[in-house]
C-alpha positions in Angstrom: -4.0 22.1 -16.0 -2.6 24.7 -12.9 0.1 23.7 -10.8 -0.6 25.9 -7.8 -2.2 24.6 -4.6 -5.9 24.5 -4.6 -8.0 26.1 -2.4 -11.1 24.0 -2.4 -11.3 20.7 -3.7 -15.2 19.3 -5.0 -15.6 15.6 -4.3 -18.8 14.6 -6.1 -20.3 11.5 -5.3 -23.1 9.6 -5.8 -25.2 6.3 -4.6 -23.6 2.9 -5.1 -25.7 1.0 -6.8 -23.8 -2.0 -6.2 -24.1 -1.8 -2.6 -26.2 -4.9 -0.6 -27.1 -4.9 3.3 -24.4 -6.3 5.5 -21.5 -5.8 2.8 -17.7 -3.4 2.7 -18.8 -1.8 0.0 -19.2 2.2 -0.5 -21.8 3.7 0.6 -21.2 7.1 -1.9 -18.9 6.3 -4.0 -17.2 8.9 -7.4 -19.5 9.1 -10.5 -18.7 7.8 -13.9 -16.1 9.4 -16.0 -17.0 10.9 -19.7 -14.3 10.2 -20.4 -14.6 6.6 -20.3 -14.1 4.4 -23.4 -17.8 2.9 -24.3 -18.0 -0.1 -22.3 -15.7 0.6 -19.4 -16.8 1.5 -16.2 -13.9 4.5 -15.0 -14.7 6.4 -12.2 -13.9 10.0 -11.3 -10.9 10.5 -9.4 -8.8 13.8 -8.0 -5.3 15.3 -8.3 -3.6 16.8 -4.8 -0.6 18.1 -6.0 0.1 16.1 -8.9 -0.7 13.2 -6.6 -4.1 10.9 -8.3 -6.6 9.7 -5.5 -9.4 7.7 -5.9 -12.4 8.4 -3.7 -16.1 7.0 -1.8 -18.0 7.6 1.4 -18.6 4.8 3.5 -21.3 5.3 5.9 -19.8 4.4 9.2 -18.6 7.6 11.0 -18.0 7.8 14.5 -17.7 10.7 16.9 -14.1 10.7 19.1 -15.6 8.2 20.8 -17.0 6.1 18.4 -20.4 6.7 18.8 -22.0 6.4 15.6 -23.0 10.3 13.8 -25.4 9.2 11.2 -22.3 10.4 8.5 -20.6 9.3 6.0 -16.6 9.4 5.8 -14.4 10.0 2.5 -12.0 8.4 2.1 -8.9 9.1 -0.2 -7.1 6.4 -1.5 -4.0 7.3 -3.6 -3.8 5.4 -7.1 -0.4 3.9 -7.4 2.0 4.3 -11.6 0.5 1.7 -12.6 -2.9 2.5 -11.8 -2.4 6.7 -12.1 -0.9 5.7 -15.9 -3.4 2.9 -17.4 -5.2 4.1 -20.5 -2.5 6.8 -21.1 -1.6 7.6 -23.9 1.7 9.1 -23.3 3.6 5.9 -24.2 5.6 5.8 -27.6 4.2 3.0 -29.7 6.1 1.0 -32.8 6.2 2.9 -36.0 5.1 1.3 -39.1 8.9 -0.7 -40.4 9.9 0.2 -36.9 11.7 -3.0 -36.3 15.5 -3.5 -37.2 16.2 -4.8 -41.0 19.1 -8.3 -40.4 20.8 -9.2 -43.0 20.1 -12.6 -43.4 23.0 -14.6 -42.9 23.1 -18.6 -44.0 24.8 -20.9 -41.8 27.0 -22.7 -45.0 26.9 -25.9 -42.2 23.4 -26.3 -42.4 22.5 -29.1 -44.4 24.9 -28.9 -46.9 26.3 -32.4 -45.5 28.8 -33.9 -47.4 28.4 -37.5 -47.5 
């Protein structure tokens, strides 16, 4: 991965098929990730200076005076650490036989009552 600053960042947006009139859903969203497992609806995101961002486009663009322009406002939302690492494979897993083996120590007083 290249850690150099980028001169251009491209955001691919596709129409949001879940958008309904009057709701607060974006009109344009990131496309589905080709790396998503079968049955998962993961979206593409973008890395800027080693920080990950989700993005979407809303049709409420306005000019300085607040007048609608008919454009789309693209919003980048920084992913928190838990979201950014979800699905990552860099966490160690359990090794076969990885649990600590302790010798069995019996409790001599348990069940050995002398009446």
